[in-house]
C-alpha positions as CSV (number, residue, x, y, z in Angstrom):
1,M,-54.8,36.7,14.9
2,T,-51.6,38.4,13.8
3,I,-49.2,37.9,10.9
4,D,-46.6,35.3,11.8
5,P,-43.8,37.1,13.6
6,S,-41.1,35.0,11.7
7,F,-42.5,36.3,8.4
8,N,-42.7,39.9,9.6
9,A,-39.1,39.7,10.8
10,L,-38.0,39.4,7.2
11,P,-36.8,42.7,5.5
12,L,-40.1,43.0,3.6
13,R,-40.2,46.8,3.0
14,A,-36.5,47.1,2.3
15,L,-36.6,44.4,-0.3
16,A,-39.7,45.8,-1.9
17,D,-38.2,49.3,-2.0
18,A,-35.1,48.1,-3.6
19,A,-36.9,46.2,-6.4
20,L,-39.5,48.9,-7.1
21,T,-36.8,51.7,-7.2
22,R,-34.6,49.8,-9.5
23,A,-37.4,48.9,-12.0
24,Q,-38.6,52.6,-12.0
25,E,-35.0,53.7,-12.7
26,L,-35.1,51.5,-15.8
27,G,-38.2,53.2,-17.1
28,V,-41.0,50.7,-16.6
29,E,-44.7,51.6,-17.0
30,H,-45.7,49.2,-14.2
31,V,-43.9,47.3,-11.5
32,D,-45.1,45.2,-8.5
33,F,-43.2,43.1,-6.0
34,R,-44.2,39.9,-4.0
35,L,-42.4,38.2,-1.2
36,E,-44.1,34.9,-0.3
37,R,-43.6,32.1,2.1
38,I,-45.8,29.0,1.6
39,R,-45.6,26.4,4.3
40,S,-47.4,23.1,3.7
41,Q,-47.7,19.8,5.6
42,T,-49.1,16.5,4.2
43,L,-49.8,13.5,6.5
44,R,-51.0,10.2,5.2
45,L,-51.9,7.0,7.0
46,K,-52.7,3.5,5.7
47,D,-54.9,1.4,8.0
48,G,-54.0,3.6,10.9
49,A,-50.2,3.4,10.4
50,P,-48.2,6.5,9.3
51,E,-47.2,6.3,5.6
52,T,-46.2,9.9,4.7
53,A,-45.2,12.9,6.6
54,L,-44.0,15.7,4.4
55,D,-43.2,19.3,5.4
56,A,-42.3,21.9,2.8
57,D,-41.4,25.6,2.8
58,D,-41.3,27.7,-0.4
59,I,-40.0,31.2,0.1
60,G,-38.8,33.8,-2.4
61,L,-39.4,37.1,-4.0
62,A,-40.8,38.0,-7.4
63,V,-40.8,41.2,-9.6
64,R,-43.3,41.8,-12.4
65,V,-43.0,44.7,-14.8
66,V,-44.5,46.2,-17.9
67,K,-41.8,47.7,-20.1
68,D,-42.6,49.2,-23.5
69,G,-46.0,47.5,-23.4
70,T,-44.6,44.0,-22.6
71,W,-44.6,41.8,-19.5
72,G,-41.4,40.9,-17.8
73,F,-41.0,38.7,-14.8
74,A,-38.2,37.3,-12.7
75,S,-37.9,35.7,-9.2
76,G,-35.2,34.7,-6.7
77,I,-34.6,33.2,-3.3
78,D,-31.8,35.5,-2.1
79,L,-33.5,37.9,0.4
80,T,-31.1,40.8,0.2
81,T,-31.7,44.3,-1.2
82,D,-29.0,43.8,-3.8
83,A,-30.6,40.6,-5.0
84,A,-34.0,42.2,-5.1
85,A,-32.7,45.0,-7.3
86,A,-31.0,42.4,-9.5
87,V,-34.3,40.5,-9.9
88,A,-36.0,43.7,-11.0
89,E,-33.2,44.2,-13.6
90,Q,-33.8,40.6,-14.8
91,A,-37.6,41.3,-15.1
92,V,-36.9,44.3,-17.3
93,A,-34.4,42.3,-19.4
94,V,-37.0,39.6,-20.0
95,A,-39.5,42.3,-21.1
96,K,-37.0,43.7,-23.6
97,V,-36.4,40.3,-25.1
98,A,-40.1,39.4,-25.2
99,K,-41.0,42.7,-26.9
100,A,-39.9,41.3,-30.3
101,I,-42.7,38.6,-30.1
102,N,-45.3,40.7,-28.3
103,R,-48.4,41.2,-30.4
104,E,-50.3,43.7,-28.2
105,A,-49.4,46.2,-25.7
106,I,-50.0,45.3,-22.1
107,E,-52.2,47.8,-20.2
108,L,-53.9,47.4,-16.9
109,A,-57.3,48.5,-15.7
110,P,-57.0,51.3,-13.1
111,E,-57.0,50.5,-9.4
112,P,-56.6,53.0,-6.5
113,S,-53.8,53.0,-4.0
114,Y,-54.8,51.4,-0.7
115,G,-51.7,52.4,1.3
116,E,-50.4,49.8,3.8
117,R,-52.9,47.1,4.7
118,T,-52.9,43.8,6.6
119,W,-55.4,41.0,6.1
120,I,-55.7,37.6,7.8
121,S,-58.1,34.8,7.0
122,A,-60.8,33.6,9.4
123,Y,-59.4,30.8,11.5
124,E,-59.0,30.1,15.2
125,I,-56.0,27.8,15.6
126,D,-52.9,27.8,13.4
127,P,-52.5,24.0,12.4
128,F,-48.7,24.5,12.4
129,T,-48.7,25.1,16.1
130,I,-50.1,21.6,16.7
131,P,-47.5,18.8,17.1
132,T,-47.4,16.4,14.2
133,S,-47.8,13.5,16.7
134,V,-51.2,14.9,17.8
135,K,-52.4,15.1,14.2
136,I,-51.2,11.5,13.4
137,D,-52.9,10.3,16.6
138,L,-56.2,11.8,15.5
139,L,-56.0,10.3,12.0
140,A,-55.1,7.0,13.5
141,D,-58.0,7.1,15.9
142,W,-60.4,7.9,13.0
143,S,-59.0,5.0,11.0
144,K,-59.2,2.5,13.8
145,R,-62.9,3.4,14.4
146,L,-63.6,2.5,10.8
147,L,-61.6,-0.7,10.9
148,A,-63.3,-1.7,14.1
149,A,-66.7,-1.2,12.4
150,G,-65.9,-3.8,9.7
151,V,-64.1,-1.7,7.0
152,D,-61.2,-3.6,5.5
153,H,-58.8,-0.8,4.7
154,V,-58.7,3.0,5.4
155,D,-56.6,5.7,3.8
156,A,-56.4,8.9,5.9
157,S,-54.8,12.2,5.0
158,L,-54.5,15.7,6.3
159,L,-53.3,18.6,4.1
160,Q,-52.5,22.0,5.6
161,V,-51.2,25.2,4.1
162,K,-50.2,28.5,5.6
163,E,-49.6,31.2,3.0
164,N,-47.9,34.5,3.8
165,K,-47.7,37.1,1.0
166,Y,-46.3,40.6,1.0
167,F,-47.1,42.7,-2.0
168,A,-46.0,46.2,-3.0
169,S,-46.8,48.2,-6.1
170,A,-45.4,51.5,-7.5
171,N,-48.8,53.1,-7.0
172,G,-48.4,52.9,-3.2
173,T,-50.4,49.8,-2.3
174,I,-48.6,47.6,0.2
175,T,-50.4,44.5,1.6
176,N,-49.3,41.9,4.1
177,Q,-51.6,38.9,4.1
178,Q,-51.8,35.5,5.7
179,R,-54.3,32.7,5.1
180,V,-54.6,29.1,6.4
181,R,-56.4,26.2,4.8
182,I,-56.9,22.6,5.8
183,H,-58.3,19.4,4.3
184,P,-58.9,16.2,6.3
185,Q,-60.0,13.1,4.3
186,L,-60.8,9.5,4.9
187,T,-61.4,6.7,2.3
188,A,-62.8,3.4,3.4
189,V,-62.5,0.2,1.4
190,R,-64.8,-2.8,1.8
191,I,-64.1,-6.2,0.2
192,K,-66.8,-8.9,0.2
193,D,-67.5,-12.0,-1.9
194,G,-64.9,-11.1,-4.5
195,A,-66.2,-7.5,-4.9
196,F,-65.0,-4.3,-3.4
197,D,-66.0,-0.7,-3.2
198,T,-64.9,2.5,-1.6
199,M,-66.5,5.5,0.2
200,R,-64.8,8.8,1.0
201,T,-65.8,11.4,3.5
202,I,-67.7,14.4,2.0
203,A,-66.2,16.9,4.4
204,P,-64.9,19.7,2.2
205,P,-61.5,21.4,2.5
206,A,-61.9,24.8,4.2
207,G,-60.2,28.1,4.9
208,R,-60.1,27.2,8.6
209,G,-57.5,26.1,11.1
210,W,-57.0,23.1,13.4
211,E,-60.4,23.8,15.0
212,Y,-62.0,22.3,11.8
213,V,-60.9,18.8,12.5
214,T,-62.0,19.0,16.2
215,G,-65.6,19.9,15.4
216,T,-65.9,23.5,14.2
217,G,-67.6,23.6,10.9
218,W,-68.0,19.8,10.4
219,D,-69.0,16.8,12.5
220,F,-66.4,14.3,11.6
221,D,-67.4,11.9,14.4
222,A,-70.9,11.6,12.9
223,E,-69.7,11.1,9.4
224,I,-67.2,8.4,10.5
225,E,-70.0,6.6,12.3
226,R,-72.2,6.5,9.2
227,I,-69.6,5.4,6.6
228,P,-69.3,1.6,7.4
229,G,-73.1,1.1,7.1
230,L,-73.4,3.2,4.0
231,L,-70.5,1.3,2.4
232,E,-71.9,-2.1,3.2
233,E,-75.2,-1.0,1.7
234,K,-73.5,0.4,-1.4
235,L,-71.6,-2.9,-2.0
236,A,-74.9,-4.8,-2.0
237,A,-76.8,-2.2,-4.1
238,P,-78.1,-2.9,-7.6
239,S,-76.5,-1.4,-10.6
240,V,-78.5,1.6,-12.0
241,E,-80.7,1.2,-15.0
242,A,-79.6,3.8,-17.5
243,G,-82.3,6.3,-18.5
244,V,-83.7,9.8,-17.9
245,Y,-84.3,10.6,-14.3
246,D,-85.2,13.5,-12.0
247,V,-82.3,14.1,-9.6
248,V,-81.6,15.9,-6.4
249,V,-77.9,16.8,-6.3
250,D,-76.3,17.3,-2.9
251,P,-73.9,20.3,-2.5
252,S,-71.1,17.8,-1.8
253,N,-71.4,16.8,-5.5
254,L,-72.7,19.9,-7.1
255,W,-69.7,22.1,-6.1
256,L,-67.6,20.2,-8.7
257,T,-70.2,20.6,-11.5
258,I,-70.3,24.3,-10.7
259,H,-66.5,24.4,-10.8
260,E,-66.1,22.7,-14.2
261,S,-69.2,24.0,-16.1
262,I,-69.5,27.5,-14.7
263,G,-66.4,28.4,-12.8
264,H,-63.9,27.6,-15.6
265,A,-66.4,28.6,-18.4
266,T,-66.7,32.2,-17.1
267,E,-62.9,32.9,-16.7
268,L,-62.7,35.8,-19.3
269,D,-59.1,34.9,-20.4
270,R,-60.4,31.5,-21.3
271,A,-63.4,32.8,-23.1
272,L,-61.2,35.1,-25.1
273,G,-58.7,32.3,-26.0
274,Y,-55.8,33.5,-23.9
275,E,-56.0,30.3,-21.9
276,A,-56.4,27.3,-24.2
277,A,-53.6,24.8,-24.0
278,Y,-54.1,23.5,-20.5
279,A,-57.8,22.8,-20.4
280,G,-59.4,24.5,-23.4
281,T,-61.3,27.7,-23.9
282,S,-65.0,28.3,-23.2
283,F,-68.4,28.2,-25.0
284,A,-69.4,31.3,-22.9
285,T,-67.9,33.8,-25.3
286,P,-68.4,37.6,-24.9
287,D,-71.1,37.8,-27.6
288,K,-73.3,35.7,-25.2
289,L,-72.8,38.0,-22.2
290,G,-76.2,39.5,-21.3
291,T,-78.1,37.4,-23.8
292,M,-77.5,33.7,-23.1
293,Q,-79.8,31.9,-20.8
294,Y,-77.2,29.9,-18.9
295,G,-79.8,28.2,-16.7
296,S,-83.3,28.5,-15.3
297,K,-84.7,31.4,-13.3
298,V,-83.5,29.9,-10.0
299,L,-79.9,29.9,-11.1
300,N,-78.0,32.7,-9.4
301,I,-74.3,32.4,-9.5
302,T,-71.8,34.8,-7.8
303,G,-68.0,35.2,-7.9
304,D,-66.8,36.1,-4.4
305,R,-63.2,36.5,-3.1
306,T,-64.5,37.7,0.2
307,V,-66.6,34.9,1.7
308,E,-65.6,33.7,5.1
309,H,-63.6,30.4,5.1
310,G,-63.5,30.4,1.2
311,L,-60.3,28.8,-0.2
312,S,-60.0,31.6,-2.8
313,T,-60.8,34.3,-0.2
314,I,-58.1,37.0,0.2
315,G,-58.1,40.8,0.9
316,W,-56.2,41.9,-2.1
317,D,-55.2,39.9,-5.2
318,D,-51.8,39.6,-6.8
319,D,-52.6,42.7,-9.0
320,G,-53.2,44.8,-5.9
321,V,-56.9,44.8,-6.5
322,Q,-59.2,44.8,-3.4
323,T,-61.3,41.7,-3.7
324,Q,-65.1,41.8,-4.3
325,K,-68.3,39.9,-4.8
326,W,-70.2,40.1,-8.1
327,D,-72.9,38.4,-10.2
328,I,-72.0,35.9,-12.9
329,V,-75.4,34.4,-13.6
330,T,-78.5,36.4,-12.6
331,E,-81.9,34.6,-12.6
332,G,-80.4,32.3,-15.3
333,L,-79.0,35.0,-17.5
334,F,-75.3,35.1,-18.1
335,T,-74.2,38.5,-16.7
336,G,-70.5,38.5,-15.7
337,Y,-67.0,37.2,-16.0
338,Q,-64.0,36.7,-13.7
339,T,-61.1,39.1,-14.6
340,D,-57.7,40.4,-13.6
341,R,-56.4,43.9,-14.4
342,R,-55.0,43.1,-17.8
343,I,-58.0,41.3,-19.1
344,A,-60.4,43.9,-17.6
345,H,-58.6,46.7,-19.5
346,L,-58.4,44.6,-22.7
347,T,-62.2,44.3,-22.7
348,G,-63.0,47.9,-21.7
349,Q,-64.1,47.2,-18.1
350,A,-63.6,50.0,-15.6
351,R,-62.0,47.7,-13.0
352,S,-60.8,44.2,-12.4
353,N,-62.9,42.1,-10.0
354,G,-59.7,40.8,-8.3
355,C,-58.9,37.4,-9.7
356,A,-55.1,37.5,-10.1
357,F,-53.1,34.8,-8.2
358,A,-49.7,33.1,-8.4
359,D,-49.3,29.9,-6.5
360,S,-45.6,30.5,-5.6
361,P,-43.0,33.3,-5.7
362,G,-41.5,31.5,-8.7
363,N,-44.6,31.9,-10.8
364,M,-46.2,34.9,-12.5
365,P,-49.8,35.7,-11.5
366,L,-52.5,34.3,-13.7
367,Q,-56.2,35.1,-13.8
368,R,-57.6,32.5,-11.4
369,M,-61.0,31.5,-10.2
370,A,-62.9,33.2,-7.4
371,N,-65.2,31.3,-5.0
372,V,-68.0,30.7,-7.6
373,S,-71.2,29.7,-5.8
374,L,-74.9,28.9,-6.4
375,A,-77.1,31.0,-4.1
376,P,-79.8,29.2,-2.0
377,A,-83.4,30.3,-2.0
378,P,-83.9,32.6,1.0
379,D,-86.9,30.6,2.2
380,G,-86.2,27.5,0.2
381,P,-87.0,23.9,1.0
382,S,-84.9,21.3,2.8
383,T,-83.2,18.5,1.0
384,E,-85.9,16.1,2.2
385,E,-88.6,18.4,0.7
386,L,-86.8,18.5,-2.6
387,I,-86.6,14.7,-2.6
388,S,-90.4,14.5,-1.8
389,R,-91.1,16.2,-5.1
390,I,-89.7,13.3,-7.1
391,D,-91.6,10.1,-8.0
392,D,-88.8,8.2,-9.7
393,G,-85.3,9.6,-9.4
394,I,-81.9,9.6,-7.8
395,Y,-80.2,11.5,-5.0
396,I,-76.5,12.1,-5.6
397,V,-74.0,12.7,-2.8
398,G,-70.2,13.3,-2.9
399,D,-67.9,13.9,-5.8
400,K,-65.7,11.4,-7.5
401,S,-64.7,11.2,-11.2
402,W,-65.5,13.9,-13.8
403,S,-65.0,14.6,-17.5
404,I,-65.7,17.8,-19.5
405,D,-64.8,18.9,-23.0
406,M,-62.4,21.6,-24.0
407,Q,-65.2,24.1,-24.4
408,R,-66.8,23.4,-21.0
409,Y,-70.0,22.3,-22.8
410,N,-70.4,18.5,-22.6
411,F,-69.8,16.8,-19.3
412,Q,-70.1,13.6,-17.3
413,F,-69.9,13.3,-13.5
414,T,-70.1,10.5,-11.0
415,G,-70.3,10.6,-7.2
416,Q,-69.7,8.8,-3.9
417,R,-73.2,7.7,-2.9
418,F,-76.4,7.3,-4.9
419,F,-79.9,6.7,-3.5
420,K,-82.9,5.6,-5.4
421,I,-86.0,7.9,-4.9
422,T,-89.4,6.3,-5.1
423,N,-92.6,8.2,-4.5
424,G,-90.7,11.0,-2.7
425,R,-88.7,8.9,-0.4
426,L,-85.2,7.4,-0.4
427,D,-85.4,3.7,-1.4
428,G,-81.9,2.2,-0.9
429,Q,-78.6,2.8,-2.7
430,L,-77.6,2.3,-6.3
431,R,-74.2,1.7,-8.0
432,D,-72.4,2.7,-11.1
433,V,-74.3,6.0,-11.6
434,A,-73.0,8.8,-13.8
435,Y,-74.9,11.9,-15.1
436,Q,-74.3,13.4,-18.5
437,A,-75.4,16.6,-20.0
438,V,-74.7,19.7,-22.1
439,T,-73.9,22.6,-19.7
440,T,-76.8,24.9,-20.6
441,D,-79.3,22.0,-20.9
442,F,-78.4,20.9,-17.4
443,W,-78.6,24.2,-15.7
444,N,-81.9,25.0,-17.5
445,S,-83.3,21.8,-16.1
446,L,-82.8,23.2,-12.6
447,E,-86.3,23.5,-11.1
448,A,-85.6,24.3,-7.4
449,V,-82.7,25.1,-5.0
450,G,-82.8,24.4,-1.3
451,G,-82.7,27.0,1.4
452,P,-79.7,28.2,3.4
453,Q,-80.0,25.2,5.8
454,T,-78.8,23.0,2.8
455,Y,-75.9,25.3,1.8
456,V,-72.4,23.9,2.0
457,L,-69.1,25.6,0.9
458,G,-67.2,22.8,-1.0
459,G,-64.0,23.1,-3.0
460,A,-60.5,21.9,-3.7
461,F,-56.9,22.8,-3.0
462,N,-55.7,22.0,-6.5
463,C,-57.4,23.7,-9.4
464,G,-55.0,23.6,-12.3
465,K,-54.4,26.2,-15.0
466,G,-51.6,27.7,-17.1
467,Q,-48.3,26.7,-18.6
468,P,-46.1,26.2,-16.7
469,G,-49.0,24.7,-14.6
470,Q,-50.1,26.3,-11.4
471,V,-52.6,25.1,-8.8
472,A,-55.0,27.3,-6.9
473,P,-57.3,26.7,-3.9
474,V,-61.0,27.5,-4.6
475,S,-64.4,27.0,-2.9
476,H,-67.8,26.6,-4.4
477,G,-70.9,27.0,-2.3
478,A,-74.2,25.3,-3.2
479,P,-77.5,24.3,-1.7
480,S,-79.2,21.0,-2.6
481,A,-80.8,21.3,-6.0
482,L,-83.5,19.6,-8.0
483,F,-83.0,18.9,-11.7
484,R,-85.6,17.4,-14.1
485,G,-85.0,15.0,-16.9
486,V,-81.3,14.3,-16.5
487,N,-79.6,11.6,-18.6
488,I,-78.2,8.9,-16.3
489,L,-75.6,6.4,-17.6
490,N,-74.5,3.1,-16.2
491,A,-70.8,3.8,-15.7
492,L,-69.9,0.1,-15.6
493,K,-71.6,-0.7,-18.9
494,E,-70.2,2.5,-20.5
495,A,-66.7,1.1,-19.6
496,G,-67.6,-2.1,-21.4
497,K,-67.8,-4.3,-18.3
């Protein structure tokens, strides 16, 4: 793969040089430059008929400075050297105005210069080279298969993003990066005897190209074939009896629990209170680092911005930091945070672990989540073996609704599919299941994790943070996992129905 020639044809280096030179002439302590083009396409079908086809391109440049210990930021869409220099002047002017209300000097953790580097994500076929008609035909075929199998309605969608980002810093790091991500999704609706229910595919979004929807990395044909029967069974299933159960959580559900109760909780800016208004702070404060038992001994969580096909994977972040993999929870002990250069320096760390990201050229980088994942046991059991260890329990598959408090401490999650476990075997589906826990209680109830054969890299395109709000793509890998003594609610009764 190569960087898109139409992006490389832009005057990248000239624009960067103009911005960096002008900022340095104005006496800044730090300056970096980004030129980004983000191309996206959204396709939606209803019952096999096209409903939405939306193409968007966001292109522009941004300059970020530190002047007299204060951040300054500005952006623009005029891709000329004069305009780039003017944006640098605006960024410095913003810093001068903001200095009057700045309470602490901005300093950044050191990072070496990497010279000129190119990085491209791991994909085979650029989805933007595939005609839109071909994509619509595939979604329509999937929808018609479900409808022919007795499903009453089908919503089908395909989200695709191609992100080009050129970064240059005064320390000599210049990166030109390209990444592609894609998310196909189907939701089936069944109506019977005055009742209805839905079931969605559990195929995760992925840092892959068009090859993903044609069979590389996921068997969509097999999942589509299973959905009608599973949905019919779900519609006839009994409502769960609330109580305390042992549960096996499938990676298609567990990724979201990891995201909300560990991923967000271990963002260091959130733990320090610098991020609070959008979705709260965190119970995992610095005094707990190295002392708090986040979970059981089999809980090993890493932050990783390098994993193949990860949605948060990149070569260098928006601080110019080479990305890494590191420990967040080690054998249950809370051992690490996610950081950017500013927060790393603020807390005395030698180096950032590469978590700065801006979702567009019009936004300033924030500290954002890495691919935060639960490690499988090297020789661990299969999902079936985990289920066999439970006498009376529930197997939970697929994500759905979720709720968590502003400290990332008390949560409640539902799912797509729930199966009763009786004497170590699946015993039909259940409805209206939700599991509720305190974060540390839940993870300390983790008895066993599955082996690599159960591991799946889940995730989402749209993790929200910041004001003005930004969205970021992020993946979370997980194996199947066995938890003891989890509080199960009947969601229907909790809703007063």
